[in-house]
Structures are given as structure tokens and as C-alpha cells.
N, CA, C and O of each residue as an XYZ file, in Angstrom:
280
protein
N      99.290     88.092     79.852
C      98.033     88.614     79.292
C      97.657     89.904     79.807
O      97.663     90.015     81.033
N      97.386     90.733     79.230
C      97.065     92.167     79.485
C      95.651     91.964     79.924
O      94.790     91.180     79.525
N      95.640     93.149     81.120
C      94.139     92.943     81.943
C      93.858     94.310     81.791
O      94.737     95.158     81.639
N      92.827     94.511     81.822
C      91.753     95.975     81.306
C      91.174     96.600     82.514
O      90.520     95.901     83.288
N      91.352     97.808     82.731
C      90.590     98.422     83.996
C      90.106     99.910     83.608
O      90.886    100.782     83.225
N      88.862    100.067     83.740
C      88.633    101.387     83.949
C      88.409    102.180     85.162
O      87.415    101.918     85.839
N      89.337    103.272     85.583
C      89.137    103.611     86.762
C      88.160    104.800     86.882
O      87.932    105.264     85.765
N      87.518    105.434     87.855
C      86.748    106.601     87.913
C      88.145    107.651     88.543
O      88.984    107.376     89.400
N      88.019    108.505     87.986
C      88.923    109.616     88.171
C      88.285    111.133     88.271
O      87.685    111.625     87.315
N      88.430    111.667     89.235
C      87.994    113.022     89.364
C      89.322    113.977     89.317
O      90.494    113.655     89.512
N      88.770    115.249     88.998
C      89.854    116.596     88.802
C      90.208    116.513     87.403
O      91.195    117.232     87.247
N      89.888    116.009     86.384
C      90.188    115.887     85.138
C      89.293    117.180     84.674
O      88.123    117.042     85.031
N      89.536    118.354     83.995
C      88.466    119.233     83.509
C      88.997    119.440     82.135
O      88.027    119.895     81.529
N      89.729    119.383     81.525
C      90.055    119.550     79.855
C      90.868    118.462     79.428
O      91.170    117.528     80.170
N      91.327    118.601     77.914
C      91.876    117.789     77.345
C      93.520    117.637     77.628
O      94.301    116.695     77.494
N      93.656    118.914     78.049
C      95.208    118.753     78.859
C      95.444    118.101     80.030
O      96.562    117.777     80.430
N      94.098    117.843     80.757
C      94.571    116.890     81.925
C      94.631    115.593     81.388
O      95.398    114.755     81.861
N      93.679    115.290     80.177
C      93.535    114.096     79.799
C      95.122    113.514     79.351
O      95.596    112.422     79.663
N      95.701    114.472     78.621
C      96.972    114.329     78.030
C      97.913    114.105     79.240
O      98.622    113.105     79.127
N      98.087    114.918     80.516
C      98.802    114.836     81.444
C      98.704    113.456     81.976
O      99.780    112.899     82.197
N      97.628    112.810     82.218
C      97.492    111.381     82.856
C      97.625    110.495     81.875
O      98.012    109.388     82.252
N      97.423    110.628     80.697
C      97.652    109.635     79.463
C      99.198    109.448     79.475
O      99.767    108.376     79.677
N      99.834    110.724     79.215
C     101.474    110.722     79.226
C     102.145    109.947     80.374
O     103.054    109.149     80.146
N     101.803    110.133     81.290
C     102.155    109.557     82.802
C     102.087    108.311     82.892
O     103.073    107.719     83.332
N     100.962    107.601     82.520
C     100.601    106.405     82.458
C     101.326    105.696     81.506
O     101.861    104.668     81.922
N     101.494    106.005     80.234
C     102.170    105.495     79.238
C     103.728    105.322     79.531
O     104.431    104.489     78.959
N     104.100    106.075     80.343
C     105.471    105.784     80.698
C     105.879    105.003     81.638
O     107.057    104.813     81.943
N     104.549    104.324     82.334
C     104.929    103.237     83.113
C     105.069    101.804     82.442
O     104.191    101.334     81.718
N     106.174    101.201     82.729
C     106.656     99.862     82.278
C     105.354     98.949     82.215
O     104.652     98.906     83.225
N     104.966     98.170     81.018
C     104.001     97.394     81.168
C     102.396     97.731     80.714
O     101.489     96.943     80.445
N     102.409     99.230     80.737
C     101.309     99.927     80.271
C     100.974     99.507     78.700
O     102.008     99.715     78.065
N     100.354     99.202     78.177
C      99.686     98.800     77.046
C      98.967     99.916     76.009
O      99.363    100.177     74.873
N      98.026    100.395     76.567
C      97.109    101.673     76.144
C      96.441    102.297     77.256
O      96.411    101.789     78.376
N      95.850    103.510     76.924
C      95.526    104.429     78.104
C      94.318    105.224     77.034
O      94.365    105.440     75.823
N      93.617    105.430     77.709
C      92.159    106.525     77.120
C      91.579    107.003     78.132
O      90.760    106.391     78.818
N      92.106    108.591     78.378
C      91.357    109.071     79.160
C      90.398    109.989     79.022
O      90.522    110.754     78.066
N      89.311    110.139     79.846
C      88.114    110.973     79.108
C      87.318    111.929     80.361
O      86.391    111.670     81.128
N      87.944    112.819     80.205
C      87.544    113.818     81.478
C      86.013    114.296     81.519
O      85.509    114.728     82.555
N      85.237    114.172     80.171
C      84.049    114.470     80.418
C      83.126    113.132     80.977
O      81.928    113.304     81.198
N      83.583    112.163     81.132
C      83.324    110.911     81.992
C      83.888    110.470     83.237
O      83.557    109.511     83.934
N      84.833    111.364     83.411
C      85.695    110.943     84.792
C      86.112    109.544     84.761
O      85.952    108.790     85.721
N      86.741    109.139     83.464
C      87.022    107.745     83.331
C      88.594    107.563     83.100
O      88.910    108.727     82.851
N      89.675    106.876     83.036
C      90.566    106.563     82.588
C      90.501    104.823     82.505
O      90.287    104.095     83.475
N      90.710    104.428     81.276
C      90.696    103.144     80.862
C      92.244    102.716     80.469
O      92.919    103.324     79.639
N      92.694    101.529     81.234
C      94.366    101.114     80.706
C      94.284     99.916     80.774
O      93.915     99.217     81.717
N      94.686     99.594     79.599
C      95.344     97.921     79.482
C      96.778     98.002     79.926
O      97.481     98.967     79.626
N      97.215     96.980     80.646
C      98.284     96.570     81.294
C      98.554     95.147     81.480
O      97.743     94.222     81.508
N     100.091     95.114     81.630
C     100.798     93.737     81.835
C     100.670     93.521     83.371
O     101.410     94.270     84.009
N     100.017     92.798     84.010
C     100.115     92.663     85.607
C     101.297     92.159     85.964
O     101.656     92.361     87.124
N     102.046     91.502     85.191
C     103.424     91.035     85.682
C     104.657     92.210     85.541
O     105.796     92.059     85.981
N     104.294     93.079     85.023
C     105.232     94.252     84.971
C     104.791     95.523     85.703
O     105.665     96.315     86.056
N     103.458     95.785     85.967
C     103.281     96.762     87.019
C     101.464     96.359     87.828
O     100.707     95.438     87.522
N     101.320     97.156     88.601
C     100.295     96.653     89.402
C      98.866     97.748     89.381
O      99.054     98.939     89.136
N      97.737     97.327     89.604
C      96.626     98.260     89.833
C      97.057     99.419     90.903
O      96.426    100.474     90.836
N      97.749     99.337     91.563
C      98.096     99.926     92.776
C      98.994    101.258     92.374
O      98.892    102.409     92.798
N      99.890    100.706     91.427
C     100.639    101.603     91.071
C     100.301    102.679     89.821
O     100.839    103.748     89.533
N      99.226    101.977     89.221
C      98.641    102.753     88.368
C      97.762    103.842     88.833
O      97.558    104.832     88.130
N      97.193    103.673     90.095
C      96.274    104.347     90.872
C      97.532    105.543     91.567
O      97.109    106.677     91.789
N      98.835    105.283     91.842
C      99.682    105.952     92.244
C      99.872    107.238     91.460
O      99.677    108.388     91.852
N     100.289    106.816     90.281
C     100.512    107.527     89.186
C      99.649    108.617     88.948
O      99.941    109.807     88.832
N      98.301    107.933     88.876
C      97.295    109.048     88.488
C      97.233    110.236     89.747
O      97.176    111.441     89.502
N      97.257    109.677     91.082
C      97.298    110.479     92.103
C      98.290    111.835     92.324
O      98.165    112.992     92.724
N      99.269    111.016     91.845
C     100.487    111.669     91.691
C     100.484    113.034     90.677
O     101.121    114.081     90.795
N      99.761    112.717     89.900
C      99.590    113.716     88.879
C      98.518    114.789     89.191
O      98.198    115.649     88.369
N      97.936    114.676     90.539
C      97.102    115.765     91.090
C      95.430    115.434     90.853
O      94.503    116.222     91.040
N      95.356    114.106     90.414
C      93.942    113.499     90.216
C      93.716    112.487     91.358
O      94.521    111.736     91.908
N      92.094    112.719     91.609
C      91.860    111.453     92.528
C      90.857    110.221     91.828
O      89.936    110.212     91.012
N      91.488    109.344     92.526
C      90.901    107.763     91.954
C      89.779    107.452     92.636
O      90.108    106.988     93.728
N      88.572    107.492     92.501
C      87.740    106.913     93.207
C      86.888    105.441     92.918
O      86.401    105.202     91.813
N      86.800    104.632     93.915
C      86.241    103.178     93.805
C      84.869    103.090     93.759
O      84.323    101.990     93.672
């Protein structure tokens, strides 16, 4: 069963940033949907916890050059 999480992400400044984060997360096995919103500094992800983890999702975002805040 999919889990949903909304992460606070800083550093996204434009639609290109949203597309970058979205594309990288969609490439992760187990990610079902992604909605990045730079104006709200959020990334909403639906994922299968049996295939990926929240920590792995955060690593992808930070690896793309953005900061995940708790």
C-alpha cells in the first residue's frame, strides 16, 4: 500500500527546479507520483515503502541540490 508524504524543500526557485526534482524522484523504483511546488517549498510524494524509503527520497532531493527541512 502506498504511503504519502509532503516534504518541505528549500532551494527550488522556478518551474525548472520543480521539473528537476520531479524527474529524479519519478525515476526511483516505487515512486508512484510526485508534485513539486516551488512557491510553497513542498514536494508531495506517493511511494511504495516496500520498494523505497523516505530516507532514499530525501537523498534524491538533496542529491539534486536542494535541502529537505523537517
